[in-house]
C-alpha positions in Angstrom: 53.7 79.9 2.7 54.4 76.7 1.1 51.4 75.2 3.5 49.4 78.0 2.3 49.8 77.7 -1.3 49.1 74.0 -1.1 46.2 74.3 0.6 44.7 76.7 -1.8 45.5 76.3 -4.9 42.9 73.6 -5.6 45.1 71.0 -8.3 48.3 69.5 -7.3 49.3 72.3 -4.7 52.1 73.9 -6.5 55.6 72.3 -6.1 57.8 73.0 -3.3 60.7 75.4 -4.1 64.2 74.5 -2.9 64.7 75.9 0.5 65.0 74.3 3.5 64.8 74.7 7.2 67.4 75.5 9.6 67.1 71.8 10.3 68.0 70.7 6.8 64.4 69.4 6.5 63.2 69.2 3.0 59.1 70.2 2.4 57.5 68.2 -0.3 54.1 68.8 -2.4 52.7 65.3 -3.3 48.7 64.1 -4.1 47.7 61.1 -2.8 44.7 58.9 -2.6 43.1 56.6 0.7 40.4 55.1 1.5 37.8 56.5 3.4 38.9 54.6 6.3 42.0 56.1 6.4 42.9 59.3 8.2 42.3 62.3 6.1 45.5 63.7 6.7 48.3 60.6 5.5 50.7 62.6 8.2 48.2 60.9 10.7 49.7 57.7 9.9 52.2 56.2 12.0 54.2 54.9 9.3 54.4 58.4 7.5 55.5 59.8 11.0 57.9 57.4 11.0 59.4 58.0 7.7 59.5 61.4 8.2 62.2 60.9 11.2 64.4 58.6 9.4 64.3 60.6 5.9 64.5 64.5 7.5 61.6 64.9 4.4 58.0 66.9 5.2 55.7 65.6 2.8 52.6 68.6 2.5 49.6 65.8 1.3 47.3 66.7 -1.1 45.0 63.5 -0.2 41.8 62.8 -1.8 39.7 59.7 -1.3 39.9 57.0 -4.2 36.1 57.8 -5.3 37.4 61.2 -5.9 41.3 60.6 -6.9 41.1 59.9 -10.7 39.4 63.4 -11.5 41.0 65.4 -9.2 44.6 63.7 -10.3 43.7 64.4 -14.3 42.1 68.2 -13.3 45.7 68.8 -11.6 48.1 67.5 -14.4 46.2 69.3 -16.9 45.7 72.7 -14.8 49.9 72.6 -15.1 49.2 73.0 -11.2 51.7 70.5 -10.5 52.7 68.4 -7.3 56.3 67.6 -6.9 55.3 64.1 -7.2 51.6 61.6 -7.6 51.7 58.7 -4.8 49.8 55.8 -5.1 48.9 57.1 -8.7 47.4 54.7 -10.3 48.3 55.4 -14.0 48.3 53.2 -17.0 50.7 52.6 -19.3 48.9 55.1 -22.1 48.7 57.7 -19.4 52.2 57.4 -18.7 53.4 58.1 -22.2 51.3 60.7 -22.9 52.4 62.3 -19.5 55.4 61.9 -20.5 55.2 63.1 -24.0 53.5 66.0 -22.7 56.9 66.8 -20.4 54.2 66.6 -17.0 56.4 63.5 -15.8 60.3 63.2 -15.9 62.1 60.0 -16.7 63.6 58.4 -13.6 66.5 56.2 -14.9 69.5 58.5 -13.8 67.9 59.3 -10.1 67.8 55.7 -9.6 71.5 55.1 -10.4 73.2 57.7 -8.5 70.1 57.8 -5.1 68.1 54.4 -5.2 70.2 51.7 -3.6 67.4 49.4 -2.2 65.4 50.0 -5.6 68.5 48.8 -7.5 68.7 45.6 -4.7 65.2 44.5 -6.0 66.2 45.3 -9.5 69.3 43.1 -9.2 67.5 40.2 -7.1 64.7 40.4 -9.7 65.7 41.9 -13.1 62.9 40.8 -15.3 61.1 44.0 -13.4 63.8 46.3 -15.5 62.4 44.7 -18.4 59.1 45.4 -17.3 59.1 49.2 -16.1 61.4 50.0 -19.2 59.3 51.9 -21.9 60.0 51.3 -25.6 62.0 54.5 -25.9 64.5 52.9 -22.8 63.4 55.5 -20.1 61.4 54.4 -16.7 58.6 57.1 -15.8 57.2 55.5 -12.6 58.2 53.6 -9.5 55.9 50.0 -9.3 54.2 48.1 -7.0 55.7 44.8 -6.6 54.0 41.6 -4.8 55.0 38.6 -5.3 53.7 35.2 -3.3 54.0 32.0 -5.2 55.4 31.4 -8.7 54.5 30.3 -11.7 51.2 27.8 -11.5 51.5 28.5 -8.0 51.6 32.7 -7.8 48.4 33.2 -5.6 47.0 35.6 -8.5 46.8 32.3 -10.6 43.7 32.0 -10.8 41.2 34.6 -9.6 37.7 33.4 -9.1 37.4 30.5 -6.4 34.2 28.4 -6.7 32.2 28.3 -3.0 30.1 25.8 -2.8 27.7 24.9 0.3 28.8 21.9 1.8 26.0 21.8 4.9 23.4 21.4 1.9 25.1 18.6 0.6 25.4 17.1 4.2 21.7 17.5 4.7 20.7 16.3 1.0 23.3 13.3 1.2 25.0 14.7 -1.9 28.6 14.4 -3.1 30.6 16.9 -4.0 30.2 17.5 -7.7 32.9 16.1 -10.0 31.8 17.2 -13.7 29.7 20.0 -15.3 26.8 17.1 -15.3 26.8 16.4 -11.6 26.6 20.3 -10.6 23.9 20.6 -12.6 21.8 17.5 -10.8 23.3 19.1 -7.4 22.1 22.7 -8.6 18.5 21.3 -9.0 18.3 19.3 -5.5 19.4 23.0 -3.7 16.7 24.3 -5.6 13.9 21.9 -5.1 14.5 20.0 -2.1 14.7 23.0 0.8 18.4 22.5 2.1 18.0 25.2 4.5 14.7 23.6 5.8 12.5 26.3 6.5 10.1 25.2 4.5 10.3 27.3 1.6 11.8 27.6 -2.1 13.9 30.5 -0.8 17.5 28.8 -1.8 19.3 30.9 -4.7 21.2 27.8 -6.0 23.8 29.6 -7.9 25.1 33.2 -8.1 27.9 35.4 -9.6 28.6 39.1 -10.4 28.7 39.0 -14.5 31.8 40.9 -15.2 35.4 39.7 -15.4 36.7 39.5 -12.2 36.9 37.3 -8.6 33.1 36.7 -9.0 32.6 36.0 -11.9 31.2 32.4 -13.5 33.7 32.0 -16.0 35.5 29.8 -13.6 33.3 27.0 -15.1 34.4 27.8 -18.5 37.6 25.9 -18.3 35.7 22.3 -18.3 35.2 22.9 -21.9 38.5 23.3 -23.0 41.2 26.4 -23.1 38.3 28.4 -20.5 38.4 32.4 -20.3 40.2 34.3 -17.8 39.6 38.7 -16.9 42.1 39.9 -20.2 40.3 37.3 -22.8 43.6 36.3 -23.4 44.8 32.8 -23.2 48.3 31.5 -24.2 48.8 28.0 -26.0 51.7 25.8 -25.0 53.0 26.6 -28.6 53.0 30.4 -27.7 49.9 31.6 -29.4 48.2 34.1 -28.3 44.6 33.2 -28.6 41.3 36.0 -28.0 38.8 33.3 -26.1 35.1 34.8 -26.5 35.8 33.4 -30.2 36.6 30.0 -29.9 34.2 27.0 -29.8 35.0 25.6 -25.9 33.7 29.1 -25.2 30.6 28.7 -27.4 29.8 25.5 -25.3 30.7 26.7 -21.8 28.3 30.0 -22.7 25.5 26.9 -23.7 26.0 25.0 -20.2 25.1 28.1 -18.3 22.3 28.5 -20.8 21.0 24.8 -19.8 21.3 26.5 -15.6 19.5 29.1 -16.4 16.5 27.4 -18.4 16.5 24.6 -15.1 16.0 28.2 -12.8 19.1 27.9 -11.1 20.8 31.1 -11.6 20.1 33.7 -9.1 17.4 36.6 -11.2 20.0 39.6 -9.6 23.4 37.6 -11.0 23.2 39.6 -14.2 22.3 43.3 -12.6 24.3 43.2 -9.1 26.9 44.9 -7.7 29.0 44.1 -4.1 26.6 44.8 -1.8 23.8 43.1 -2.8 25.9 40.1 -3.8 27.8 40.4 -0.2 24.3 40.8 1.4 23.1 37.3 0.2 26.6 35.7 1.0 26.4 36.9 4.7 22.8 35.2 4.9 24.2 31.6 3.8 21.6 32.0 0.7 23.6 30.2 -1.9 24.6 27.0 -3.1 27.3 27.8 -5.0 29.0 31.3 -5.9 32.4 32.8 -6.4 34.9 34.4 -4.8 38.8 35.6 -4.2 38.2 34.4 -0.5 35.0 33.1 1.2 35.5 35.5 4.4 34.7 38.0 2.4 31.2 36.9 1.4 30.2 33.8 3.4 32.4 34.3 5.9 35.5 32.4 8.0 33.7 29.3 8.8 33.5 25.8 7.4 29.3 26.1 5.9 31.3 26.8 2.3 33.9 24.7 1.1 36.0 25.1 -2.2 34.9 23.1 -5.2 37.6 21.5 -7.1 37.6 22.1 -10.6 35.1 20.0 -12.9 35.7 17.6 -15.9 33.6 18.6 -18.8 31.9 16.7 -21.2 34.7 15.0 -22.8 36.5 14.1 -19.2 39.1 16.9 -19.2 39.8 18.9 -16.2 41.2 22.3 -16.8 41.8 25.5 -14.5 42.6 28.8 -16.9 45.8 30.9 -15.7 44.8 34.3 -15.2 48.2 36.9 -16.8 47.4 38.7 -13.7 51.0 39.6 -11.5 51.4 41.9 -8.0 52.7 44.1 -10.1 51.5 47.9 -11.2 53.9 49.9 -13.5 52.4 53.8 -12.6 52.7 53.6 -9.2 54.6 56.7 -8.6 55.5 59.7 -10.6 57.5 62.6 -10.8 56.3 65.8 -11.9 58.6 68.3 -14.0 57.8 70.7 -11.4 60.1 69.0 -8.9 63.0 71.1 -7.9 63.9 68.6 -5.0 64.7 65.5 -7.0 68.1 64.3 -5.0 65.8 64.1 -1.6 62.7 63.1 -3.7 64.7 59.9 -5.1 66.4 59.4 -1.6 62.6 59.4 0.3 61.1 57.3 -2.8 63.9 54.4 -2.4 62.9 54.4 1.9 59.7 52.7 -0.1 61.8 49.6 -1.3 63.5 49.2 1.7 62.2 45.6 2.7 60.9 46.2 6.3 59.2 49.4 4.9 57.6 47.7 2.1 55.9 45.1 3.6 53.9 47.9 6.1 53.3 50.0 3.0 51.5 46.8 2.1 49.8 46.1 5.0 49.7 48.2 7.9 52.5 48.7 11.0 53.4 48.4 14.4 53.3 49.5 17.3 50.4 51.9 17.1 48.3 52.3 20.5 45.6 53.9 18.7 44.2 51.0 16.5 44.6 47.3 15.8 48.1 46.7 14.6 49.1 44.1 11.7 52.3 43.1 12.8 54.9 42.5 15.8 58.7 43.7 15.1 61.2 42.2 16.0 64.3 44.7 16.5 66.6 41.8 16.8 66.1 40.0 14.0 64.6 42.5 11.8 61.1 41.1 11.2 57.7 41.7 11.1 55.4 38.8 12.1 51.7 39.1 11.5 49.4 39.3 14.5 46.1 37.5 14.3 43.1 39.6 12.9 41.0 38.7 15.7 37.3 39.1 13.5 38.6 42.0 11.6 38.4 41.8 7.9 41.6 42.1 6.6 40.8 44.4 3.9 39.5 46.6 6.5 42.6 46.6 8.5 45.3 47.3 5.4 42.9 50.0 4.2 43.0 52.1 7.4 46.8 51.7 8.1 48.7 50.9 4.7 49.8 53.3 2.6 50.1 51.6 -0.9 52.5 53.6 -3.1 55.2 52.0 -4.5 57.1 48.7 -3.4 58.5 45.6 -3.7 57.8 42.5 -1.6 59.7 39.6 -3.4 58.8 35.9 -2.9 62.2 35.5 -0.7 61.2 37.9 1.8 58.8 35.5 3.7 60.6 34.4 6.2 62.8 36.3 5.8 61.9 39.8 6.5 58.2 38.7 7.2 55.6 35.9 7.6 52.8 35.0 5.7 49.4 36.5 6.4 46.6 33.8 7.7 44.3 34.8 4.6 47.0 34.1 2.3 48.1 30.9 3.8 45.1 29.6 2.8 44.6 31.1 -0.4 48.2 29.7 -1.4 47.1 26.3 -0.4 43.8 26.2 -2.4 45.8 27.1 -5.9 48.9 24.9 -5.2 46.5 21.6 -4.1 43.7 22.3 -6.1 44.2 24.6 -8.8 47.2 24.4 -9.7 47.2 20.7 -10.6 45.0 21.2 -13.4 46.4 24.1 -15.5 47.2 22.7 -18.6 48.6 26.3 -20.2 52.3 26.6 -19.4 52.1 30.0 -20.6 50.6 33.5 -19.8 50.6 36.8 -21.2 53.2 38.8 -19.6 53.1 42.3 -18.6 54.2 44.2 -21.9 54.6 47.6 -21.8 53.6 48.8 -25.5 54.4 51.7 -27.6 52.5 54.7 -27.2 51.0 54.3 -31.0 50.0 50.1 -29.9 48.4 51.4 -26.7 46.4 53.9 -28.9 45.0 50.8 -31.1 44.3 48.8 -28.3 42.2 51.0 -25.7 40.4 52.1 -29.0 39.3 48.3 -30.0 39.0 47.3 -26.3 36.5 49.5 -25.9 33.9 48.7 -27.9 34.8 44.7 -27.9 35.2 44.1 -24.6 31.3 45.4 -24.2 29.8 43.5 -27.2 31.3 40.3 -25.9 29.7 40.5 -21.9 26.0 41.9 -24.3 26.6 38.7 -26.2 27.6 36.7 -23.5 24.6 37.9 -21.1 21.9 37.9 -23.9 22.8 33.8 -25.2 23.2 33.1 -21.2 19.0 33.6 -20.9 17.9 33.1 -24.4 20.4 30.1 -25.5 20.3 31.7 -29.1 24.1 31.2 -29.7 24.2 28.3 -32.5 22.0 30.7 -34.3 23.9 34.1 -33.9 27.6 32.6 -33.7 29.2 33.3 -37.4 27.5 36.9 -37.3 28.9 37.2 -33.7 32.5 36.3 -35.0 32.1 38.6 -37.9 31.5 41.3 -35.8 34.1 40.4 -33.6 36.4 41.2 -36.8 34.4 44.1 -37.7 35.1 45.6 -34.3 39.3 45.0 -34.9 40.0 41.3 -33.4 42.4 40.9 -35.9 44.4 43.7 -35.2 44.2 43.2 -31.2 45.4 40.1 -31.7 48.6 41.1 -34.2 49.4 43.6 -31.4 48.7 41.0 -28.2 51.0 38.6 -30.4 54.0 40.5 -31.1 54.1 42.0 -27.2 53.9 38.7 -26.5 57.1 37.3 -28.7 59.2 40.8 -27.7 58.8 40.0 -24.2 59.7 36.1 -24.1 62.3 36.1 -26.8 
């Protein structure tokens, strides 16, 4: 019956009753999302089979691929046909508080206290997360995803985009690695005009990027002109002041520099419109002189034809790297709904997610699977998981097939104790530590503030128009160069769109979180 109701409901799958089978096994109905590369029934994943054995809880999964999940999740919650829980829920703060206010999800403070020793251990080891998951009303409404690697300026997420330069072309043309913005311009002109790929055609693309906030954005170069820019448009000065970067004079100078490159014909004509697959196709063909990405293995491959370009000195000789505010942290990773009649069993099951060895597998994948490539080798004696070589498989692809996402915690202290560093992370950490961190001038970042529903309401409203306007103007100026003439009118428009209120809310959040 339970299975029938789960399959026929079309929404969340209806809540499980409190009945257990004769072996005491509890059945729960969960909704989740997964990659199209993963099995359509999450119970076909070895990780989940082992969990069922360990917890004596059977999960009826209603699983959707990532592209349709949000729509299906929202439909289920709106229809009132609620699952017992939503796993890998992907909720933002505003949605969490709204669902809590509507009574669709429940606070989990007491469940953590009574039934969740693994999770309590995590919060004792890293107490800052307790504050981060607690809503302004004192309740905890969701279980988080926590993935640490490094700390402070050397955290793996401390920078987003990394600039990758074609060192084969530098070598072919007898050029040095550029150290200033002016030298970069000269190198890019040489890439355009001197046929570094040697095919007798001017088909090289000196510089490419994807024109939106993220790891493929050109905004990494902005830091050479001052505070720089990050995906949130929010940088904190060393005296604790929150700054909206696109309203700063140095931002204006950075945009003017990009326009100079545009006027020289050095920028990929598709940079303003291309998506990931177009960007990737040209990258695989080694068409770029310089491009931006989290990891070159994802674009041009893991060979030696590209290397990191160090941060550049700007016109005043200063070198800076803008820190991102990103943490390996997401508040709304799993929620329990008000339809759930098996709270104790659910809480104990979720607590397993925070067992260190379980968390590591949730995040990356598992061991001992005879049907496909494994991420780990398990040493039962030491209770450790060792990353196996990827053997040319893209790390993202393997993770999507085998990991389960959802709530988990991997603290920095787990590396060397429960697991090893994956090879791709090892190299990324080296880049952050040796090349980027020494040039990060900002001592502070914007913390992950849990704002009130009223504040979130205002922020969402303001950001929708404000951020779109900033991107539109920036793109126009890259190409038409009219930033000086239009700057004053632009600043007025930012204020009209609510910039001052945005700064006030951000500043008071920063002050609360850091006091």
